[in-house]
Structure formats: structure tokens, C-alpha cells
C-alpha positions as CSV (number, residue, x, y, z in Angstrom):
1,M,-12.4,3.1,-81.1
2,K,-10.5,3.2,-77.8
3,T,-7.0,4.6,-77.6
4,I,-4.4,2.7,-75.6
5,L,-1.2,4.4,-74.5
6,L,1.5,1.7,-74.3
7,I,4.7,2.7,-72.4
8,E,7.4,0.0,-72.5
9,D,11.2,0.4,-72.9
10,N,11.8,-3.1,-74.3
11,D,11.4,-2.9,-78.1
12,F,10.3,-6.5,-78.6
13,I,7.7,-6.4,-75.9
14,R,6.4,-3.0,-77.0
15,E,6.1,-4.0,-80.7
16,N,4.5,-7.4,-79.9
17,T,2.0,-6.0,-77.4
18,A,1.1,-3.1,-79.7
19,E,0.4,-5.7,-82.5
20,I,-1.9,-7.7,-80.2
21,L,-3.8,-4.6,-79.1
22,E,-4.3,-3.4,-82.7
23,M,-5.6,-6.8,-83.8
24,A,-8.1,-6.6,-80.9
25,G,-9.4,-3.4,-82.4
26,Y,-7.7,-0.7,-80.3
27,T,-5.8,2.3,-81.5
28,V,-2.3,2.1,-80.0
29,V,0.1,5.0,-79.2
30,A,3.5,3.6,-78.2
31,A,6.2,5.2,-76.1
32,E,9.7,3.9,-75.3
33,N,9.9,5.6,-71.8
34,G,7.7,7.4,-69.3
35,K,8.7,10.9,-70.3
36,V,7.7,10.3,-73.9
37,G,4.5,8.6,-72.8
38,V,3.4,11.5,-70.6
39,E,4.1,14.0,-73.5
40,Q,2.0,11.9,-75.8
41,A,-0.8,11.6,-73.2
42,L,-0.9,15.4,-72.8
43,R,-1.3,15.8,-76.6
44,T,-4.1,13.3,-76.8
45,R,-5.7,11.9,-73.7
46,P,-5.8,8.1,-73.9
47,D,-8.7,5.9,-72.8
48,L,-6.3,3.6,-70.9
49,V,-2.6,3.3,-70.1
50,V,-0.5,0.1,-70.1
51,C,2.8,1.0,-68.5
52,D,6.0,-0.8,-67.6
53,I,7.5,0.0,-64.2
54,M,11.2,-0.2,-64.5
55,M,12.2,2.2,-67.3
56,P,14.9,4.8,-67.9
57,V,14.3,8.6,-67.8
58,L,10.9,8.3,-65.9
59,D,9.7,5.0,-64.4
60,G,6.1,3.8,-64.2
61,Y,5.6,5.1,-60.7
62,G,6.5,8.6,-61.8
63,V,4.2,8.3,-64.8
64,L,1.3,7.4,-62.6
65,H,2.1,10.2,-60.1
66,I,2.0,12.7,-63.0
67,F,-1.4,11.3,-64.2
68,N,-2.8,11.6,-60.7
69,Q,-1.7,15.2,-60.3
70,N,-2.6,16.5,-63.7
71,P,-6.3,17.5,-64.1
72,Q,-6.1,16.7,-67.8
73,L,-5.0,13.1,-67.1
74,Q,-6.7,12.3,-63.8
75,G,-9.0,9.3,-63.9
76,V,-7.4,7.5,-66.9
77,P,-7.4,3.7,-66.1
78,F,-3.9,2.5,-65.5
79,I,-2.4,-1.0,-65.8
80,F,1.1,-1.7,-64.7
81,L,3.4,-4.2,-66.5
82,T,6.4,-5.6,-64.6
83,A,8.7,-8.6,-64.3
84,K,9.0,-8.0,-60.6
85,T,6.7,-9.9,-58.3
86,E,7.7,-8.7,-54.9
87,R,4.7,-7.8,-52.7
88,S,6.2,-4.4,-51.9
89,D,6.0,-3.5,-55.6
90,L,2.4,-4.6,-55.9
91,R,1.5,-2.6,-52.8
92,R,3.2,0.5,-54.0
93,G,1.5,0.4,-57.3
94,M,-1.9,0.0,-55.8
95,E,-1.3,2.7,-53.2
96,L,-0.5,5.1,-56.0
97,G,-3.8,4.3,-57.6
98,A,-3.1,1.7,-60.3
99,D,-6.2,-0.1,-61.5
100,D,-4.5,-3.4,-62.3
101,Y,-1.2,-5.2,-62.4
102,L,0.1,-7.8,-64.9
103,T,3.4,-9.7,-64.4
104,K,5.6,-10.4,-67.4
105,P,5.5,-12.7,-69.2
106,F,1.7,-12.6,-69.5
107,E,-0.8,-14.4,-71.7
108,E,-2.5,-12.4,-74.5
109,S,-5.9,-13.3,-73.0
110,E,-4.8,-11.9,-69.6
111,L,-3.9,-8.5,-71.1
112,L,-7.0,-8.2,-73.2
113,S,-9.2,-9.3,-70.3
114,A,-7.6,-6.7,-68.0
115,I,-8.0,-3.9,-70.6
116,S,-11.6,-4.9,-71.4
117,S,-12.6,-4.9,-67.7
118,R,-11.0,-1.6,-67.0
119,L,-12.6,0.1,-70.0
120,A,-16.0,-1.3,-69.0
121,R,-15.7,-0.4,-65.4
122,F,-18.1,2.6,-65.7
123,S,-20.7,1.0,-67.9
124,H,-22.9,-0.1,-65.0
125,L,-23.2,3.3,-63.5
126,K,-26.7,4.7,-63.7
127,P,-27.5,8.3,-64.9
128,T,-29.3,9.0,-61.7
129,Y,-29.7,7.4,-58.3
130,D,-32.9,7.4,-56.2
131,L,-31.5,8.6,-52.9
132,Q,-34.9,8.5,-51.2
133,A,-34.9,4.7,-51.7
134,N,-31.6,2.8,-51.7
135,G,-29.7,5.1,-53.9
136,L,-26.8,5.9,-51.6
137,Q,-26.0,2.2,-51.1
138,E,-26.2,1.7,-54.9
139,F,-24.1,4.7,-55.6
140,L,-21.4,3.7,-53.2
141,Q,-21.4,0.1,-54.3
142,D,-21.0,1.2,-57.9
143,A,-18.3,3.7,-56.9
144,Q,-16.5,1.1,-54.9
145,Q,-16.6,-1.3,-57.8
146,T,-15.5,1.4,-60.2
147,A,-12.7,2.9,-58.0
148,S,-11.5,-0.3,-56.3
149,L,-11.8,1.7,-53.0
150,S,-12.4,-1.0,-50.4
151,S,-12.4,1.6,-47.6
152,L,-15.8,2.9,-48.9
153,T,-17.3,0.0,-47.0
154,L,-15.8,1.2,-43.8
155,D,-17.4,3.5,-41.3
156,R,-20.8,3.3,-42.9
157,K,-22.8,2.1,-40.0
158,P,-25.8,4.3,-39.1
159,H,-25.1,7.1,-36.6
160,L,-28.0,8.4,-34.5
161,V,-27.9,12.1,-33.8
162,R,-30.4,13.4,-31.2
163,R,-32.6,16.5,-31.7
164,K,-30.6,19.7,-31.2
165,Q,-27.3,17.8,-31.1
166,A,-24.5,19.2,-33.2
167,V,-23.0,17.2,-36.0
168,Y,-20.2,19.7,-36.5
169,R,-19.6,23.3,-35.5
170,E,-18.5,26.3,-37.6
171,G,-14.7,26.3,-37.7
172,D,-14.3,22.5,-37.3
173,E,-12.0,20.7,-39.7
174,P,-14.0,18.5,-42.2
175,T,-13.3,14.8,-41.8
176,R,-16.3,13.2,-43.6
177,L,-19.2,13.6,-45.9
178,Y,-22.7,13.1,-44.4
179,F,-25.8,11.4,-45.8
180,V,-29.2,11.7,-44.1
181,Q,-30.8,8.3,-43.9
182,A,-33.7,9.5,-41.7
183,G,-34.7,12.7,-40.0
184,R,-33.6,16.2,-40.8
185,V,-30.5,18.3,-40.2
186,K,-30.1,22.1,-40.5
187,T,-27.0,24.0,-41.3
188,T,-26.7,27.5,-39.7
189,K,-24.5,30.5,-39.4
190,T,-24.5,33.0,-36.5
191,T,-24.1,36.7,-37.1
192,A,-21.9,39.0,-35.1
193,A,-25.0,40.0,-33.2
194,G,-25.8,36.4,-32.3
195,K,-28.7,36.0,-34.8
196,E,-29.0,32.5,-36.3
197,L,-29.5,32.1,-40.1
198,I,-30.4,28.7,-41.5
199,T,-28.4,28.1,-44.7
200,G,-30.0,24.7,-45.5
201,I,-32.3,22.0,-44.3
202,Y,-31.4,18.4,-45.3
203,Q,-33.8,15.5,-45.1
204,A,-33.6,11.8,-45.9
205,G,-31.8,11.2,-49.2
206,E,-29.5,14.3,-49.1
207,F,-25.8,14.9,-48.6
208,F,-24.3,17.7,-46.6
209,G,-20.9,18.8,-45.4
210,Y,-19.3,18.5,-48.8
211,K,-18.4,22.2,-49.4
212,A,-15.7,22.3,-46.8
213,L,-14.2,19.0,-48.1
214,L,-14.1,20.4,-51.6
215,E,-12.6,23.7,-50.5
216,H,-10.1,22.0,-48.1
217,S,-11.2,24.6,-45.5
218,P,-12.9,24.5,-42.0
219,H,-16.7,24.3,-42.0
220,H,-18.3,27.7,-42.7
221,D,-21.5,26.8,-40.8
222,S,-22.7,24.5,-38.1
223,A,-24.9,21.4,-38.6
224,I,-27.5,20.6,-36.0
225,A,-30.2,17.9,-35.9
226,V,-33.7,19.4,-36.3
227,E,-35.1,16.1,-35.0
228,D,-33.7,12.7,-34.2
229,A,-31.7,11.9,-37.3
230,T,-29.8,8.9,-38.7
231,L,-26.7,9.7,-40.6
232,L,-24.2,7.7,-42.7
233,H,-20.6,8.9,-42.7
234,I,-18.3,8.7,-45.7
235,P,-14.7,9.3,-44.9
236,G,-13.4,12.5,-46.5
237,E,-10.2,10.9,-47.9
238,D,-12.2,8.2,-49.7
239,F,-14.7,10.8,-51.0
240,M,-11.9,12.9,-52.4
241,Q,-10.1,9.9,-54.0
242,L,-13.4,8.9,-55.6
243,L,-13.9,12.3,-57.1
244,L,-10.3,12.9,-58.2
245,R,-9.6,9.4,-59.7
246,N,-12.9,8.9,-61.4
247,P,-14.4,11.7,-63.6
248,E,-17.5,9.6,-64.4
249,V,-18.3,9.1,-60.7
250,S,-17.5,12.7,-60.0
251,Q,-20.0,13.7,-62.6
252,Q,-22.6,11.5,-60.9
253,F,-22.0,13.2,-57.6
254,I,-22.0,16.7,-59.1
255,H,-25.4,15.9,-60.7
256,L,-26.7,15.0,-57.2
257,L,-25.5,18.2,-55.6
258,A,-26.3,20.7,-58.4
259,G,-29.9,21.0,-57.3
260,N,-28.9,21.9,-53.8
261,V,-26.5,24.6,-54.9
262,R,-29.1,26.2,-57.2
263,E,-31.7,26.2,-54.4
264,R,-29.3,28.0,-52.1
265,E,-28.5,30.6,-54.7
266,E,-32.2,31.3,-55.2
267,Q,-32.7,31.5,-51.5
268,L,-30.0,34.2,-51.1
269,V,-31.5,36.3,-54.0
270,D,-35.0,36.1,-52.4
271,M,-33.6,37.3,-49.0
272,A,-31.8,40.2,-50.7
273,Y,-34.5,41.5,-52.9
274,N,-38.0,40.1,-52.2
275,S,-40.7,41.3,-49.7
276,L,-41.3,39.4,-46.5
277,R,-44.6,37.9,-47.9
278,K,-42.8,36.7,-51.0
279,R,-39.9,35.2,-48.9
280,V,-42.4,33.4,-46.7
281,A,-44.3,32.1,-49.7
282,D,-41.2,30.8,-51.4
283,A,-40.0,29.1,-48.1
284,L,-43.4,27.5,-47.7
285,L,-43.3,26.2,-51.3
286,R,-39.8,24.7,-50.8
287,L,-40.7,23.1,-47.5
288,H,-44.0,21.8,-49.0
289,E,-42.0,20.2,-51.9
290,Q,-39.7,18.6,-49.4
291,A,-42.6,17.3,-47.4
292,S,-44.3,16.0,-50.5
293,T,-41.2,14.0,-51.4
294,S,-41.1,12.2,-48.0
295,A,-44.9,12.0,-47.5
296,P,-46.7,12.6,-50.8
297,E,-50.2,11.6,-49.4
298,Q,-50.0,14.0,-46.5
299,P,-47.3,16.6,-46.9
300,L,-47.0,18.5,-43.6
301,I,-44.4,21.1,-42.8
302,Q,-43.1,20.4,-39.3
303,L,-40.6,23.1,-38.4
304,S,-40.5,25.4,-35.4
305,R,-41.3,29.0,-36.0
306,D,-37.8,30.0,-34.8
307,D,-36.2,27.7,-37.4
308,M,-38.5,28.9,-40.1
309,A,-37.8,32.5,-39.3
310,A,-34.0,31.7,-39.3
311,L,-34.5,30.1,-42.7
312,I,-36.2,33.1,-44.1
313,G,-34.1,35.7,-42.4
314,T,-36.7,37.5,-40.3
315,A,-38.0,37.8,-36.8
316,P,-40.3,35.0,-35.5
317,E,-43.0,37.7,-34.7
318,S,-42.9,38.9,-38.3
319,L,-43.2,35.3,-39.6
320,S,-46.1,34.6,-37.4
321,R,-48.0,37.6,-38.6
322,T,-47.5,36.7,-42.2
323,L,-48.5,33.0,-41.6
324,S,-51.7,34.3,-39.9
325,E,-52.5,36.4,-43.0
326,F,-52.0,33.4,-45.3
327,R,-54.3,31.3,-43.0
328,Q,-57.0,34.0,-43.2
329,D,-56.7,33.9,-47.0
330,G,-57.2,30.1,-47.0
331,I,-53.8,29.4,-48.4
332,I,-52.5,27.3,-45.5
333,E,-53.7,25.4,-42.6
334,L,-51.9,26.4,-39.4
335,N,-51.5,25.0,-35.9
336,N,-48.9,24.6,-33.3
337,K,-47.6,21.3,-34.7
338,F,-47.6,21.7,-38.4
339,I,-48.3,23.8,-41.5
340,R,-50.2,22.4,-44.4
341,V,-50.1,24.2,-47.8
342,L,-53.6,24.1,-49.2
343,L,-53.2,26.3,-52.3
344,P,-49.6,26.0,-53.5
345,E,-50.4,27.5,-56.9
346,K,-51.6,30.7,-55.2
347,L,-48.4,31.0,-53.3
348,R,-46.4,30.4,-56.5
349,R,-48.3,32.8,-58.8
350,A,-49.3,35.6,-56.5
351,N,-47.7,39.0,-57.0
352,W,-46.4,39.7,-53.5
């Protein structure tokens, strides 16, 4: 049974509205002003809030502001009740993040319909999204529908980035989240000695650039197109609003990113403790899996020796010697244009 927090200073309206909601099957927690309402919400997080605007002690705008700032209360659907109909009041409430707005006096059906639609707003979200297909579009459309963020439809035209062109540089302020629609992008860090280390390679269906947005810090690496790439831009402000206001959508996005974080951690452990042959083998397996995702019938690793060496953390000469040894053992097919992994299980199980 869903719990509705009803905050209303008028005794008659509060009691009558509470009775309607209880008859509709909701558990109702009533409060006579905003301060009491927030205290009750902190004791027990409600599933939805119905809140008057003009109240003593703490008005509805103040209540919504506290909900937006408090991690325990963020994301709770919020419906304003008010007798005022001026456009400025409507705009202020929506700018603060209200999900709906009912003008008193309202019909019972209006109230119940508004509550029902707000509570059901996440029911259409999928547990996973196929980003290789049309998953980003579905994810953002669902997120827009869920969060009422019309600006998610803005600045989503494809952006072509030519090979070797920088998307952003280390030290740049983050302004947007990036999604690879086609092609590949690498993220790199440069050591004090000028040596490049690749921290990630992102292909179609993957996000990047999110870490700096989440940390509210400049980018710690640079992003450069490995080949001609098509990117979609998601404005950083909209991305953060989406995560902060909607825990369910936030969980969806975290699910999409968790695999990337785990892979980066494994890569760092490999570089710190494993032999060169083991590191090359692990890198080949990762790149082979990526290639199998985009071209399952003919998975080819198409990455320059310099980029592969930077991904592994070794010199190109050392990489070339190890690849030649793998070719002699019949594990890979090797030429100037691509690498084909012939025996992935041998790479995976060998004791290097």
C-alpha cells in the first residue's frame, strides 16, 4: 500500500482530502504545515507528497527545496495544491521540480488521476536497455517521460568527430555526457615524461565523460577519436537533474556504467601485477569481446600498435614481440590492418 504525505494548513481541506485518499486505498500521513510535513517525511519516506503552497511556518516551495536537497527525500513525486492560478506561481513550482500542479478547488477524479499517474511513472522503465541497438533513444525517452525534462530532447543531434580529433582535453570543465553512436573514442592520460596511457576505449553503445560530471571536477583525461566517430551529446545539467530527481532512472544508469568501472579496475590490477604476456593476453581478450559485440561473424581487432601499447602500458616494440610470439603459437592471426583472435580459450586459460 502506497503512503501519501498530505501537507495542508486548512483543516477542512486536509481532513476531506485525507478521507478521499484513504477510500482510494492509500495510507495517508497528514501534516498541518510544511515543517511538520518534512519531519514526518524524515521519519518515514513517503511514496508521494501532496502539498499546499501558501502555509505558515514553512511554505510549499520551502518543503520542495528541502526534499530536493536531502538525499533521503530526493526523487519523491511531488504534487502542489494551491488556490493561486498566476502563471508565475506555476512556473516557479515547475522550476523547483514539482511533478504536477492542482488548483483548488479540484475534483476528486483530478486528484486521484494525478496521484495514480505520478506513482505509475516508473512502471514502463525496462530493467536493461540494448545500447547497441536503439537503447539510448529508449532510455532517454523513458527518462524524459519519467522526469518531465523536456530539455533532454535538445542538443541530441549527431556530432561527427574526425579521427584523431579531441572531444575534450584533460583539465577541461565538463559540460555534457557523451554517447558513442558509431566509431570509437579513446580516453588517455599523459605522464610527466610525455608517455600516453589509454584509460578506456569506447565503441558504439557506450557512454563516456560521466566521471567528471559526477565529481563536479575538470576532466582527468582526454578523449580522442580513434576513428571517425558519431557522438550524441546529453547536456550535463539535464543528466544531473535526471540522476538527482529520479532514483529509479539513476539506478538504470548506474547499471549501465557498472560494467565499465569494473573493467577499468581489472585493467589497473593487471598493469600493476601481471607479466607482459598476461597483460597482452587480457587486452586481446577484452578487444576481441568488443569486436564480437559489434561484428559477431567476423570479430577483428583494428587498433594501432601505438594505441594498443598505450592501453597495456608498455612500449610498442615490446608489444610487437609478444604479438609475434602469439602468432607463432597459432593463437592469433596478425597483419598490418587487424588482429584476429583464433584461440581465445588458450589466451584465457594459459598460465602466463
